[in-house]
Each structure stands twice: as structure tokens, then as C-alpha cells.
C-alpha positions in Angstrom: 3.7 16.2 -7.6 4.6 14.1 -10.7 5.5 11.2 -8.7 7.7 8.4 -10.2 6.3 5.1 -11.2 6.4 2.8 -8.2 6.1 -0.9 -8.8 7.0 -3.2 -6.0 6.7 -6.7 -4.5 3.2 -3.5 -2.3 -8.5 -5.1 2.4 -24.0 -16.5 11.2 -24.4 -13.5 13.5 -23.4 -13.8 17.2 -24.1 -11.2 19.9 -20.9 -9.5 20.9 -21.3 -10.6 24.5 -21.2 -14.2 23.4 -18.1 -13.6 21.3 -16.1 -11.7 23.9 -16.9 -14.4 26.5 -15.1 -16.9 24.3 -11.9 -14.8 23.7 -9.7 -17.9 22.9 -12.0 -20.7 21.5 -10.4 -24.1 22.1 -10.2 -25.4 18.6 -9.8 -29.2 18.2 -6.9 -30.1 15.9 -6.5 -33.4 14.0 -3.9 -35.6 15.6 -1.7 -35.3 12.6 -1.6 -31.6 13.0 -0.9 -31.8 16.7 2.8 -31.5 17.7 4.6 -32.8 20.6 8.0 -31.1 19.9 9.5 -28.5 22.2 7.8 -25.5 20.7 4.5 -26.8 21.7 5.2 -28.0 25.2 3.6 -24.7 26.2 0.6 -25.1 23.8 -2.5 -27.2 24.4 -4.1 -29.2 21.4 -6.8 -31.7 21.4 -7.2 -34.6 18.8 -10.5 -34.6 16.9 -12.2 -36.6 14.3 -11.0 -34.5 11.4 -9.7 -36.9 8.7 -6.0 -37.4 8.7 -4.2 -36.0 5.7 -0.4 -36.0 5.4 1.2 -32.9 4.1 2.2 -32.9 0.5 5.7 -34.0 -0.5 7.0 -32.1 -3.4 9.1 -34.0 -5.9 12.9 -33.1 -5.9 14.8 -32.6 -9.2 18.6 -32.2 -8.8 19.7 -28.8 -9.7 23.0 -27.1 -9.0 23.2 -23.4 -8.9 26.5 -21.5 -9.4 27.5 -17.9 -8.9 30.9 -16.2 -8.0 32.4 -19.6 -7.4 29.8 -20.7 -4.9 27.6 -23.7 -5.6 24.4 -24.9 -3.9 21.5 -27.2 -4.5 18.0 -26.2 -5.3 16.0 -29.3 -5.8 12.8 -27.2 -6.1 14.0 -25.0 -9.0 11.6 -26.9 -11.4 8.7 -25.1 -9.7 9.5 -22.0 -11.7 7.8 -23.6 -14.7 4.2 -23.0 -13.6 2.9 -24.8 -16.6 4.5 -28.1 -15.3 1.6 -30.6 -14.5 3.5 -31.7 -11.4 3.5 -28.1 -10.1 -0.2 -27.6 -10.7 -0.8 -30.9 -8.9 1.4 -29.8 -6.0 -0.5 -26.5 -5.6 -3.8 -28.3 -5.7 -2.5 -30.8 -3.0 -1.4 -28.0 -0.8 -4.7 -26.2 -1.1 -6.4 -29.4 -0.1 -4.1 -29.8 2.9 -4.8 -26.2 3.9 -8.5 -26.9 3.7 -8.1 -30.0 5.8 -6.1 -28.2 8.4 -8.5 -25.4 8.7 -11.7 -27.5 8.5 -12.3 -27.4 12.2 -12.3 -23.6 12.1 -15.2 -23.4 9.6 -17.7 -22.1 12.3 -15.1 -19.6 13.7 -14.5 -18.3 10.1 -18.2 -17.7 9.6 -18.4 -15.9 12.9 -15.4 -13.7 12.1 -16.8 -13.1 8.6 -20.2 -12.1 10.0 -18.6 -9.8 12.4 -16.5 -8.0 9.9 -19.4 -7.6 7.5 -21.8 -6.4 10.3 -19.4 -3.5 11.0 -19.6 -2.2 7.4 -22.5 -0.1 6.1 -24.7 -2.0 3.6 -23.9 0.6 1.0 -21.3 3.4 0.7 -21.2 6.7 -1.1 -18.4 9.2 -0.9 -19.1 12.9 -0.8 -18.9 14.4 -4.3 -16.0 16.4 -5.4 -16.4 19.2 -7.9 -14.3 19.3 -11.1 -15.4 21.9 -13.6 -19.2 21.5 -14.4 -19.5 18.0 -12.7 -19.6 16.5 -9.3 -17.8 13.3 -9.2 -18.2 10.4 -6.6 -18.0 6.8 -5.9 -20.5 4.4 -4.4 -20.7 0.7 -3.5 -24.3 -0.5 -3.7 -25.8 -2.8 -1.1 -24.6 -6.4 -1.6 -21.9 -5.4 -4.1 -18.2 -6.2 -4.0 -16.8 -3.2 -6.0 -17.3 0.6 -6.4 -19.0 2.4 -9.1 -17.6 5.8 -10.4 -20.5 8.2 -10.9 -21.0 11.9 -11.6 -23.9 14.5 -11.7 -24.1 17.9 -13.2 -23.3 20.7 -10.9 -25.2 23.9 -10.6 -23.9 27.3 -9.8 -24.6 28.3 -6.3 -22.9 31.0 -4.1 -22.7 28.5 -1.3 -20.6 25.8 -2.9 -20.7 23.4 0.1 -24.5 23.6 0.0 -24.4 22.8 -3.6 -22.2 19.7 -2.9 -24.6 18.4 -0.1 -27.7 19.0 -2.2 -26.2 16.9 -4.9 -25.1 14.4 -2.4 -28.6 14.0 -1.5 -29.7 13.6 -5.1 -30.8 17.1 -5.7 -29.1 18.0 -8.9 -28.9 16.4 -12.3 -29.3 12.8 -13.3 -26.6 10.3 -12.1 -24.4 9.1 -14.8 -22.4 5.8 -14.2 -18.9 6.2 -15.6 -17.4 2.9 -14.6 -18.9 0.0 -12.9 -16.4 -2.5 -11.5 -19.1 -5.0 -10.5 -20.3 -5.3 -14.1 -16.8 -5.9 -15.3 -16.1 -8.6 -12.6 -19.4 -10.3 -13.4 -18.7 -10.3 -17.1 -15.2 -11.8 -16.6 -16.0 -13.9 -13.6 -17.4 -17.3 -12.7 -20.6 -18.3 -10.8 -19.8 -19.0 -7.2 -22.5 -19.9 -4.7 -25.3 -17.3 -5.4 -23.4 -14.7 -7.4 -20.6 -14.2 -9.9 -17.1 -13.6 -8.6 -14.4 -12.4 -10.8 -11.1 -10.4 -10.6 -11.1 -6.7 -11.7 -8.3 -4.2 -11.1 -8.5 -0.8 -12.7 -5.0 0.5 -12.7 -5.3 4.1 -14.0 -8.4 6.2 -14.6 -8.3 9.7 -16.4 -11.2 12.0 -17.4 -10.4 14.1 -20.4 -10.1 17.9 -19.8 -13.6 18.5 -21.5 -15.1 15.7 -19.4 -16.3 13.9 -22.5 -14.0 10.9 -22.4 -12.8 8.4 -19.8 -9.5 6.6 -20.4 -8.8 3.7 -18.1 -6.6 0.5 -17.8 -8.2 -2.8 -16.9 -6.8 -6.1 -15.7 -9.3 -9.0 -15.3 -6.7 -11.8 -14.9 -4.4 -10.6 -12.2 -1.2 -10.6 -14.3 -1.2 -6.8 -14.5 -1.3 -6.7 -18.2 -3.6 -3.7 -18.3 -5.7 -3.1 -21.4 -6.3 0.5 -22.4 -10.0 1.4 -23.0 -11.6 4.7 -23.8 -15.3 5.4 -23.0 -17.2 8.2 -24.7 -19.3 9.6 -21.8 -21.6 11.3 -24.2 -23.1 8.0 -25.5 -21.5 5.4 -23.2 -19.7 3.7 -26.1 -16.5 1.9 -25.2 -13.7 1.3 -27.8 -12.3 -2.0 -28.3 -9.0 -2.5 -26.1 -6.4 -0.3 -27.8 -3.3 -1.8 -26.2 -2.1 -4.3 -23.6 0.5 -3.6 -21.0 -0.4 0.1 -20.5 0.6 1.8 -17.3 0.3 5.6 -17.1 -2.0 7.9 -19.0 -2.2 11.6 -19.8 -4.6 13.7 -21.9 -3.6 16.6 -24.0 -5.5 19.8 -23.7 -7.6 19.1 -26.8 -9.2 16.1 -25.1 -8.7 14.1 -28.3 -5.1 13.1 -27.9 -4.0 10.6 -25.3 -0.5 9.7 -24.2 0.2 6.3 -22.7 3.2 4.2 -21.7 3.7 0.6 -22.7 5.6 -2.2 -20.8 8.2 -4.5 -22.3 8.2 -8.3 -21.6 9.5 -7.6 -18.1 6.7 -5.3 -17.2 8.9 -2.3 -17.3 7.2 0.8 -18.8 9.6 1.7 -21.5 7.8 3.2 -24.5 5.7 6.5 -24.7 2.9 6.3 -27.2 0.4 9.0 -28.6 -3.1 8.0 -29.9 -6.1 9.9 -31.1 -9.7 9.2 -30.0 -11.5 7.2 -32.6 -8.3 6.3 -34.5 -7.2 2.8 -35.2 -4.8 1.5 -32.5 -2.4 0.5 -35.3 -1.9 4.1 -36.1 -0.7 5.2 -32.7 2.5 7.2 -32.8 5.7 6.2 -31.1 7.3 9.1 -29.1 10.1 7.9 -26.9 11.7 4.6 -25.7 13.8 4.1 -22.6 16.3 1.4 -23.5 18.1 1.3 -20.2 16.4 -1.7 -18.3 17.1 0.0 -15.0 14.7 2.8 -15.7 10.9 3.2 -16.3 8.9 5.9 -18.2 6.2 7.6 -16.3 3.9 10.4 -17.5 1.5 12.8 -16.0 -0.3 16.1 -16.7 0.5 19.3 -14.8 -2.4 20.4 -12.6 -3.3 23.2 -15.0 -3.4 20.9 -17.9 -0.9 22.9 -20.0 2.0 20.4 -20.0 2.6 16.7 -19.9 5.7 15.7 -18.0 7.8 12.5 -18.9 10.0 11.1 -16.3 12.5 8.4 -17.0 13.3 7.2 -13.5 14.2 4.2 -11.5 11.6 2.4 -9.5 12.4 3.2 -5.8 11.8 6.4 -4.1 15.2 6.7 -2.4 17.6 9.4 -3.0 19.6 7.1 -5.4 16.9 7.5 -8.1 17.9 9.4 -11.2 15.9 11.1 -13.7 15.7 12.3 -17.3 12.7 14.7 -17.4 10.9 15.9 -20.5 8.0 18.3 -20.9 5.5 18.4 -23.7 3.1 21.2 -24.5 -0.3 19.8 -23.9 -1.9 22.6 -26.0 0.1 21.4 -29.0 0.3 17.6 -28.6 2.1 17.2 -31.9 5.0 19.2 -30.6 8.3 17.6 -29.8 9.5 16.7 -26.4 11.7 19.3 -24.6 14.3 18.0 -22.3 14.2 19.6 -18.9 17.2 17.9 -17.4 19.7 15.1 -18.1 19.9 12.1 -16.0 22.2 12.8 -13.0 22.9 10.1 -10.4 21.1 10.9 -7.1 19.1 13.8 -8.4 15.3 13.9 -8.7 13.0 16.5 -10.2 9.1 16.7 -9.9 7.5 19.4 -11.9 4.2 21.4 -11.7 3.1 24.6 -13.6 1.6 27.8 -12.6 1.3 31.1 -14.5 4.2 30.8 -16.8 6.5 29.0 -14.3 7.6 25.5 -13.7 7.6 24.8 -9.8 10.1 22.0 -9.2 10.5 19.9 -6.1 14.1 18.7 -6.3 17.1 17.4 -4.3 19.7 18.7 -6.8 22.9 20.1 -5.3 22.3 23.7 -4.6 24.6 26.6 -5.5 27.5 27.4 -3.2 26.5 28.9 0.1 23.0 27.5 0.1 22.3 25.4 3.1 21.0 22.1 2.0 22.0 18.6 3.3 20.9 16.7 0.3 18.3 14.7 2.3 14.7 15.4 1.2 13.8 18.2 -1.2 13.6 21.9 -1.6 11.4 24.0 -4.0 12.7 25.8 -7.1 11.2 27.5 -10.1 12.1 28.6 -13.7 10.2 30.2 -16.5 8.4 27.8 -18.8 9.7 29.5 -22.0 13.3 28.5 -20.9 12.7 25.4 -19.0 16.0 23.8 -18.1 17.2 22.6 -14.7 20.2 24.9 -15.0 17.8 27.9 -14.9 16.1 26.9 -11.6 16.0 29.6 -8.9 15.6 28.3 -5.3 12.4 29.5 -3.6 11.9 27.4 -0.4 14.5 25.5 1.6 13.3 22.9 4.0 15.0 24.3 7.2 16.4 22.4 10.2 14.6 19.3 11.1 12.1 19.7 8.3 11.7 17.5 5.2 9.7 18.5 2.2 8.1 15.3 0.9 5.6 16.2 -1.8 3.6 19.1 -3.3 0.3 19.9 -5.2 -0.7 23.1 -6.8 -3.9 25.1 -7.4 -4.5 28.4 -9.2 -4.4 30.3 -5.8 -2.4 28.0 -3.5 0.6 25.8 -3.2 0.3 22.7 -1.1 3.4 21.3 0.7 3.6 18.0 2.5 6.1 18.3 5.3 7.8 16.0 7.8 8.9 17.8 10.8 11.1 15.7 13.1 9.0 12.6 12.3 5.6 14.3 12.4 3.8 14.6 9.1 1.8 17.8 8.3 0.4 19.7 5.4 0.4 23.5 4.7 -0.8 25.8 2.0 0.9 29.0 0.7 -0.9 31.7 -1.3 0.0 31.9 -5.0 1.7 33.4 -6.8 4.8 33.2 -4.6 6.8 36.5 -4.3 10.2 35.2 -3.9 13.7 36.8 -3.7 16.2 34.5 -5.5 19.1 36.2 -3.7 17.7 35.3 -0.3 17.4 31.9 1.2 13.9 31.5 2.4 11.9 28.9 4.5 8.3 27.8 4.6 7.4 30.1 7.5 8.6 33.1 5.6 5.5 32.8 3.4 2.8 32.9 6.0 1.8 29.2 5.5 -1.4 27.8 6.9 -0.7 24.4 8.5 -3.9 22.2 8.1 -5.4 21.2 11.5 -5.0 17.4 11.9 -6.0 15.0 14.6 -3.1 14.5 17.0 -3.5 10.8 17.5 -1.0 9.3 14.9 -2.9 10.4 11.9 -2.2 9.4 8.4 -3.1 11.6 5.6 -4.2 10.6 2.1 -4.8 13.2 -0.5 -8.2 13.3 -2.2 -8.6 13.5 -6.0 -8.3 17.3 -6.1 -8.5 17.6 -9.8 -9.9 21.1 -10.0 -7.0 23.5 -10.6 -9.4 26.4 -9.9 -10.6 25.2 -6.5 -9.8 26.8 -3.2 -10.7 23.7 -1.3 -8.2 20.8 -0.7 -9.7 17.5 0.3 -7.9 14.9 2.4 -8.7 11.6 4.1 -7.5 11.4 7.6 -7.3 8.1 9.6 -5.6 6.5 12.6 -5.7 3.1 14.2 -8.5 4.4 16.5 -10.1 6.9 14.2 -12.3 5.8 11.3 -11.5 7.5 8.0 -12.4 11.3 8.0 -12.9 13.1 4.7 -12.0 16.7 5.4 -12.2 19.8 3.2 -9.7 22.5 3.9 -10.8 26.0 2.5 -7.4 27.5 1.7 -8.6 31.0 1.1 -10.7 31.3 4.3 -8.4 29.0 6.3 -11.3 27.0 7.6 -11.9 23.4 7.5 -15.0 21.1 7.6 -15.4 17.4 8.2 -17.5 16.3 5.2 -17.9 12.6 6.1 -16.6 10.0 8.5 -16.6 6.2 7.8 -19.7 4.6 9.3 -18.7 1.7 11.6 -21.6 -0.3 12.9 -22.2 -2.8 15.7 -19.4 -1.7 18.1 -20.1 -2.0 21.7 -19.9 1.5 23.3 -20.1 0.4 26.9 -16.7 1.8 27.7 -16.8 4.8 25.4 -17.0 8.4 26.7 -20.5 9.5 25.7 -19.8 13.1 26.2 -20.8 15.0 23.0 -21.5 11.5 21.5 -17.8 10.7 21.8 -17.0 13.6 19.4 -13.9 15.8 19.8 -12.8 19.1 18.5 -10.2 18.6 15.8 -6.8 19.3 17.5 -4.0 21.3 16.0 -0.7 19.6 14.9 1.2 23.0 14.6 1.7 25.2 17.5 1.0 28.4 15.6 -2.5 27.5 14.5 -4.3 28.1 17.8 -7.2 30.3 16.5 -8.3 28.6 13.4 -12.0 29.3 12.7 -14.3 26.5 11.5 -17.9 26.3 10.3 -19.3 24.1 13.1 -18.5 20.8 11.4 -15.0 20.2 13.1 -16.1 17.3 15.2 -15.1 13.8 14.8 -15.4 10.5 16.7 -12.9 8.0 17.6 -12.6 4.8 19.7 -9.7 5.9 21.9 -11.8 5.2 25.0 -12.3 1.6 24.0 -8.9 0.8 22.2 -5.6 2.0 23.3 -3.0 3.2 20.7 0.4 4.0 21.9 3.8 4.9 20.3 6.9 3.2 21.6 10.6 3.5 20.7 12.5 0.3 20.4 16.2 0.3 20.6 17.6 -1.8 17.7 20.9 -3.9 17.6 22.9 -0.9 16.7 21.3 1.7 19.1 18.9 3.2 16.5 15.4 3.8 17.9 12.6 2.2 15.9 9.1 3.6 16.1 6.6 0.9 17.2 2.8 1.6 17.3 0.9 -0.7 19.7 -3.0 -1.1 19.6 -5.1 -3.1 22.1 -8.6 -3.2 23.7 -8.9 -1.6 27.2 -11.3 -4.3 28.3 -10.3 -7.5 26.5 -6.5 -7.1 26.8 -4.7 -8.9 29.6 -1.0 -7.7 30.1 1.5 -10.4 29.7 -1.1 -13.0 28.6 -2.6 -11.7 25.4 -1.3 -12.8 21.9 0.0 -10.3 19.6 0.5 -9.8 15.8 3.5 -7.8 14.7 3.3 -6.2 11.2 6.2 -4.9 9.1 7.2 -4.1 5.6 10.5 -2.1 5.5 11.1 -1.6 1.7 11.0 1.0 -1.1 10.7 3.8 1.3 7.0 3.0 1.7 4.9 3.9 4.8 3.6 0.9 6.8 -0.2 1.2 6.7 -1.6 2.0 10.1 -4.9 3.6 9.0 -8.3 2.5 10.5 -9.4 -1.0 9.8 -12.6 -2.3 11.3 -11.6 -5.9 10.5 -9.0 -5.7 13.2 -11.7 -5.3 15.9 -12.4 -9.0 15.7 -9.0 -9.8 17.1 -8.8 -6.8 19.4 -12.1 -7.7 21.1 -10.7 -11.2 21.7 -7.7 -9.7 23.6 -5.1 -9.5 20.8 -2.5 -6.9 20.4 -1.7 -5.4 17.1 1.8 -3.9 16.7 3.3 -2.0 13.7 7.1 -1.8 13.4 8.4 1.1 11.2 11.6 -0.6 10.5 14.4 0.9 8.4 14.0 0.4 4.6 10.4 2.0 4.8 9.4 5.6 5.2 10.9 7.7 7.9 11.6 11.4 8.8 13.8 11.7 5.8 15.1 9.6 2.9 18.1 8.3 5.0 15.7 6.0 6.9 15.0 4.1 3.6 18.6 4.0 2.6 19.8 2.6 6.0 17.5 -0.4 5.4 18.2 -1.1 1.7 21.0 -2.5 -0.4 23.9 -3.5 1.8 22.0 -2.3 4.8 19.0 -4.6 4.5 19.8 -6.7 7.5 19.0 -3.5 9.6 15.4 -4.0 8.6 15.3 -7.6 9.8 17.1 -6.8 13.1 14.7 -3.9 13.7 11.8 -6.2 13.3 13.2 -8.8 15.7 14.0 -6.1 18.2 10.4 -5.0 18.1 9.1 -8.5 18.7 11.5 -8.9 21.6 10.4 -5.6 23.0 6.7 -6.7 23.0 7.6 -9.8 25.0 10.2 -8.4 27.3 8.0 -5.5 28.3 5.2 -7.8 29.1 2.9 -6.4 26.5 2.1 -9.9 25.1 2.6 -13.5 26.3 6.1 -14.8 25.4 4.7 -17.8 23.5 2.1 -15.9 21.6 3.8 -13.6 19.2 2.8 -13.7 15.6 4.2 -12.0 12.6 2.6 -10.6 9.5 4.2 -9.6 6.2 2.9 -8.8 2.7 5.0 -8.9 -0.5 8.5 -7.4 0.4 7.2 -7.6 4.0 7.3 -11.4 3.5 11.1 -11.1 3.0 11.3 -9.3 6.4 9.2 -11.9 8.2 10.7 -14.8 6.6 14.2 -13.8 7.4 13.3 -13.0 11.0 11.7 -16.4 11.4 14.8 -18.0 10.0 17.1 -16.1 12.5 14.9 -16.4 15.6 12.4 -19.3 15.1 11.6 -19.5 18.7 10.6 -15.9 19.0 7.6 -16.4 16.9 4.6 -18.7 17.5 3.0 -18.1 14.2 3.5 -16.2 10.9 1.2 -15.0 8.1 3.0 -14.3 4.8 0.9 -12.9 1.9 2.3 -13.1 -1.6 5.7 -13.1 0.0 9.0 -12.3 -1.6 11.1 -15.3 -0.3 13.3 -16.7 -3.0 15.2 -13.4 -3.2 18.6 -14.6 -4.4 17.4 -16.8 -7.2 15.0 -14.0 -8.4 17.6 -11.3 -8.5 20.0 -13.6 -10.3 17.5 -13.9 -13.2 17.2 -10.5 -15.1 14.6 -12.1 -17.3 12.0 -12.1 -14.6 9.5 -9.2 -14.4 10.7 -6.3 -12.3 14.1 -8.0 -11.4 16.4 -5.3 -12.9 14.2 -2.6 -11.3 14.8 -4.1 -7.9 18.6 -3.8 -8.1 18.4 -0.3 -6.6 16.4 -1.6 -3.6 18.3 -4.9 -2.9 21.4 -4.7 -5.0 22.5 -6.7 -8.0 23.8 -10.1 -7.0 25.9 -10.1 -10.3 28.2 -8.0 -8.0 30.2 -10.3 -5.6 29.4 -8.1 -2.6 25.8 -7.9 -3.1 25.7 -11.6 -3.9 27.3 -12.6 -0.6 25.1 -10.1 1.3 21.8 -11.1 -0.2 22.7 -14.8 0.2 23.2 -14.2 3.9 19.6 -13.2 4.4 17.4 -14.6 1.5 14.6 -16.4 3.3 14.6 -19.5 1.0 18.3 -19.9 1.3 18.6 -19.8 5.0 15.9 -22.1 6.3 17.5 -23.7 9.3 17.7 -27.6 9.5 16.0 -29.6 12.1 14.7 -26.8 14.2 11.2 -26.0 15.3 9.5 -23.5 13.0 6.4 -21.3 13.8 3.1 -22.4 12.5 2.7 -20.5 9.2 0.0 -19.5 6.7 1.6 -18.7 3.3 -0.6 -17.3 0.7 0.2 -16.9 -3.0 -1.6 -16.1 -6.2 -1.1 -18.1 -9.4 -1.2 -15.1 -11.8 1.0 -12.9 -9.6 3.5 -11.1 -11.8 5.3 -9.2 -9.1 6.3 -12.2 -6.9 6.2 -15.6 -8.7 3.8 -18.1 -7.3 6.6 -20.6 -7.1 8.4 -18.5 -4.4 5.8 -19.4 -1.7 5.5 -23.0 -3.0 9.3 -23.5 -2.9 9.6 -22.0 0.6 6.8 -24.3 2.0 8.3 -27.5 0.3 11.7 -26.7 1.7 10.3 -26.0 5.2 8.7 -29.5 5.0 12.1 -31.0 4.0 14.2 -29.0 6.5 12.4 -28.1 9.7 11.0 -30.2 12.5 8.8 -32.8 11.0 6.0 -32.2 13.5 6.2 -28.4 13.3 6.2 -28.3 9.5 2.7 -30.0 9.6 1.4 -26.7 10.9 2.8 -24.8 7.7 0.0 -24.4 5.1 0.1 -23.0 1.6 -3.0 -21.4 0.2 -2.8 -20.5 -3.5 -5.5 -18.4 -5.3 -5.7 -20.0 -8.7 -7.3 -17.1 -10.4 -6.0 -13.9 -8.6 -3.0 -11.7 -8.9 -0.7 -9.9 -6.5 -3.6 -7.9 -5.1 -5.8 -11.0 -4.6 -9.5 -10.6 -5.4 -9.9 -7.1 -4.1 -13.6 -6.8 -3.3 -14.9 -5.8 0.1 -16.6 -9.2 0.9 -13.8 -11.1 -0.6 -11.4 -9.2 1.7 -13.5 -10.1 4.7 -13.5 -13.8 3.7 -9.8 -13.8 3.3 -9.1 -11.9 6.6 -11.5 -14.2 8.5 -9.5 -17.2 7.2 -6.2 -15.6 8.3 -7.5 -14.7 11.8 -9.0 -18.1 12.2 -5.6 -19.7 11.5 -4.0 -17.3 14.0 -6.5 -18.2 16.7 -6.2 -21.9 16.1 -2.4 -22.0 16.3 -2.3 -19.7 19.3 -5.0 -21.2 21.4 -4.0 -20.9 25.0 -2.5 -23.5 27.2 -4.2 -25.0 30.2 -1.0 -24.3 32.2 0.6 -21.2 30.8 4.3 -20.5 31.4 4.5 -17.1 32.9 
């Protein structure tokens, strides 16, 4: 599916017996950090010899903001100038304060970090995936932070799977390194301890159709100003950076012509360019500019490589998105763009190509008499020699209770991603499709094969699946209790095979069911698939005997039921006494990540509860779930989150004084607003690169991504949106004189999605507004060199998570006399 561009405000060794016998280490706190206010009358703290350090006091500069006749004071507005020496000094002071606050957790951080690293394999290699004459795969060598993209030559073999595994073991061809993230990081990093640490983010990576060139975009500063580079895979030479601010890439069929999009000063991809391999970048051709600041340009190649599609679309994935779609003949890259459809409010088109037809996933209004609600998509088609939306013929309607969400296409099969009454599934349909345009047809009319999936709250992530001629579809399956499974689905034979499962080490198996090595047959998610053959590899392991994962339904303020996923250890959890961490996001129609994460085990084995609230504004059974938590409905997201927190306490799932909240980016808005409204509900909060100064940011269209966010949150230049956003914007609603939760607020200096000043202003205002003693337990940690995605390496992620967990354990240490 030619998905639209999505940019939003979106990783000393002790024996386990010793660790689990100290589930809640009593951490000493410096007297200055101890509190005697009413929030801590249920919490025990002990003074220590840690040096006293008062929290930083940010300077105030009078500033009066005005909009729609309303005025308000913002004495920390000066922080938006990140070059101000006073701001840099303030950030440094906050980092020093955070270090002092966390100094007594140093040993705990080392234990947590060691636990996390010990559960990871020393090196990782993904099973290769065939594309044309090559087998592509990634590996992370022992001791390295980042992956390496590699390939080996494939050989013809009647048994393709045997070929794959033989190559996986090093049996065919010499390994060729295409891209080494580690070398890039070391080249651009700095020496730290015993190794070089640097930031590296590869945004887009595209191999040419003839497999001779690799085009990729690279960010080594964290500001997401990606540079375009092209590597000749025949001699490993890399061209000098061709352009900066590049987002999406698409090769023409000749493997010499590359299309790319460029950003404007606000990081909006607005210009389509064409370049030739080996040509001087100054000679790149301009193709198209999108002048409307509400829309982005996004490009992609159809799976068969015959066309390049150009979408001019808004940023969100809601049904409010509008498109102008063009197609370009990839076999004639000098040809002109052909308009497929004009931009129509509320209408979306995603194009693929197969045997002379464009197959289109769309939510366009159907002809009279067709049964379509307008929520979700249906599949239509038209001939490629007369490609216009007006010529589309409906093929597959979703049907009652079913929502089509995405598609992929192969020479012999069509893949449909389906949500059936809230349960995701995938099916394949044989191609070409024999359809009757006069008859309304549904998926089951085409004898689909629904892919077998684990039944335990499985998430599905597509593999690369580049090879148009393949009959095998690869997916990664995961759940909170199931380490990632890489599964190959043979669509022709309708069989499946588990190719690899993530190796998780050093987990106690005392409580596991050892029958068949804790492996289970893959269960079916569709009632019709009861006799699916397999090749004997359909076994997988999970940790459901050790960790409980349950789905709950929470009634929100308006009676709507909110899905809540709860995860805890069978042995370490104590009902009504354990602390809990509630995760939420609730924006852009995005799914809250609940896939397997071995880092969580460090808290689960200490008796913690993890909970995931799928609040409105995020992904749901259909697009209406997103709409009901965005724009003038955003407060629903916040109330949903609060309702889930209250449910955890009222049902006795966690101790009533040990609820923590966790939000990242736009999830920080969710958590920040909830904390403002119900400060006594939460004992602690972790906010990562949080979007907190919502009103000020949305009132400034010169900031990156602001105008693109108007669809998600509304434009405060409109009075109704202004009043609504002002009512929940976290920075503008910090209550005065009340006890606030302990908070760890993390920011990145080079973050271009959420300004570093948002977290700094929030913390400064908390110190000025909240209870003086409570605000001493609010710390700001700023990564001076990273961006929105932090440092990104696997060991760096463990260090960061160990810091976060140590903070939570410290501030939620148990009392000596718990209030039941």
C-alpha cells in the first residue's frame, strides 16, 4: 500500500534469585529530595549522605501572549531560543540536578542494565529474504550497537527454503556489506568510555531494481535533516551527499533514475525531484511542488516496479485526509506525471499495479446502491491505460463488522489486512481476480486464505517482501508474552513455517510448562482455517505460564468501552500491593506498541504491572476510533486514560498509591494533561520527548510540523479550537499549589518534532507552580546530542531504560506501613 507520509510528535551481573528477593529495594534519598507533604504520607524515605543540591530556578522574562481577545503570561517563552546561553546553562543545571537525584540509584541502574543486556543474544542475524538473485538480511555483531545490512548471492534450488537456510548458515556466496550503521556512528560520534558513541538514523533505504545501487537517507545529528547518498554496490563507492532534507525515495525501472522528495524550512516534504546516478546534484530536475502547507508529497514504487505513485496528502491517517494522486511510468522516467485523481476532502486512494490494472484501496463514496458506510476502505480497480478515479470499478467491499486497513500485492496473490470486530488478521487471495463489476462482492467470495496467527493478542508487522514474484509472505508476529516470531506464509500451498524466534536468554523457567519445551502449535484466528497443513515448523514458545497477559474493558466517562491490556508476573505480582505503569499514546490513529520487550522483565520480575490503554485518538476497529479522540474530541483520550488508571486501582490490580504513567511524544500530551487533571491519581510519571506546550506550538505556524498538526489537534487560529486546546494544553493547565507526582521528563536538544524547550518550560513551571517539596522530585534529563528518537542503539536503549526504571523504583519504594 502506498501509505501516506506520517510525521508525528511517534528501544554487574546478579543471580535472578538475589534480584527477586529484593523486589523493592529501599533506596536512600537525600533529605532535600525527601518530601513531607500529603502525597508522601504513605511513602517512606530515608535521608542519606548524598550532597544537597537545590533544584534549578529558571529565570523569568515577562511576556504577555494574546489570542482571540484572551491574554496570559508566559515568563518562560524565552526558552524557545535554544541558542540563548542562559537556556543552555539552565539545561546543564537540570542535567546536573537529575544526576544528583539519581546518584543513589547507580548500583541499581547497573543491575538493571546488566539484566537487560544478559537477556539479549550477543549477536543477532535475521533469516535472509530472497529478492531476485540475492538473499538480503541484517545482523548485529557481538558488542555492536547497530545493525549491518548484508546480502549473499542466491543459487537456484528446487527447495527454496533449503536454499535460504543453507545461505543462512553461510553456504552460498560471499557476504557483501551494503550498509554498516556502526561505522557511520563511529565516524560521526565521540569517544565515550571504551568505545565511540554517535547518533545514526537511516530514514529510507532503497535498492535499485537491478540490485547495483543502494540509495539511502542519513541523519547523524538528530535533527532529521536527512542527506541523500547513493552507493554503487559493484565497487562500494559512495557518492557525496546529493541533497539535504530528503524524505522518500523511488527508483525508476532503468535503475539509473531516482526520484526523491525535499523538505521546506518546516520539514514538510513539498518538492519532487529527479536525479541520475553519477550526475551532479545541481542538475537534478524539478518535477512538482506542493504549495499548500497543509499537505506533504510522498512517493513510492508499485510492487511490480512499473509505476511511481505520488501522493499529495495530509499527515494524519484519519478519514479527513485528502489526496491528489499522480502516477509516473517508471519504464519511461522522463515522462510527465499523470493525474489519477483530484484532491477531494475526506477521500483517500492507495494504488498498486498488476497485469495492466491499478488496484486501489479507497474510501471514496461509492455509486448509488452500494453498501459502504464510509469508515475504512474497499478495493477497486481500473485499467492502467485510462487511469482515473472516475473509471474505478468496485471489487471487494468490506462487509459488516469488517474494516480493510491495508494491502500488498504479488504476481500471484493479493494480501489484505483486515480488522474484524477489533481483531486484526491477514488473508491472501489468488491473482488475477475474476470480478463482476455489476455484483457487490466481499472477501469470502474469493476463497481467501486467512493466515494462522497466535491467538494471544498478537501484533503483526510485515517483513520486507520486496520480491513481486514470490509466493511467500513474511511477517513478524509478537505479543506481550511472545518473543518476536518471523513466519513465512506460502500463499500457493497455503502452508506456513516459523523461520526464527527471538532468542531470550537468562529467564528463570521454574514456573514454565516444560511440556514440548514450552512450545505450542500455532493457533488459528479464523474459524474456517481448521485444517491448515504445515511443514512441521509450526511451533513457537511463549512465556504465558510465567507472565499473565489479560485484556480488560474499561468504561470511560461517556460509557465507551476502552481496551486495556494488563501484564504481570504470576510469581512476583501481589494483588493490591504491586506498583503499576500505565502506557498511553492516543494520537494520529497509531497503534500503541504492545509487542514483546525483554526489558520489561526487569520490572515484571520485581512485581510490577504493565498496562496499555488503547485510548481514543489511536488505532481502533475502524477510523472512527481515531476521529473520536482528535480535534474537538481530544479530551476523550485524556478521560479514557484516567479511567484506565482508576480501573487499575479500583479493581485492586495495583496499589492505590503506586500508579505510574508513561507517555512518549504525543503520548506526553496525554499523560501531562491527565496528571494536571488528577494529580493525586498518579504517584509517578515518565514523559519522553513530550509534546507539552501544545497551544503555543500550534499558534506558531513557523515551527516545524505545526501546520501539519492542524488536522490532528485543530488550528487555534480558529476561536473554537483555541478555547478547546487551551482547556487541556499541559503547559497551560498546571495547577497551583497542589502536590504533583514525581516525574522524569526526557528531552533531546536537536529534536525537530518536539522542541527541547517544551520539556524545559514544563519543568520550570512545575517548580514555580506545584507544591515546593513535590516539585523537588521532578527531574529533567536532556540529551545534548540526540534527536526525537534518542540514540537508538541496543545498548544505549538498555542504559536509558535502566535509568527510567531506576527512577520509578526509587520514587515508588514501598512504605513501612502501607495504606490498604
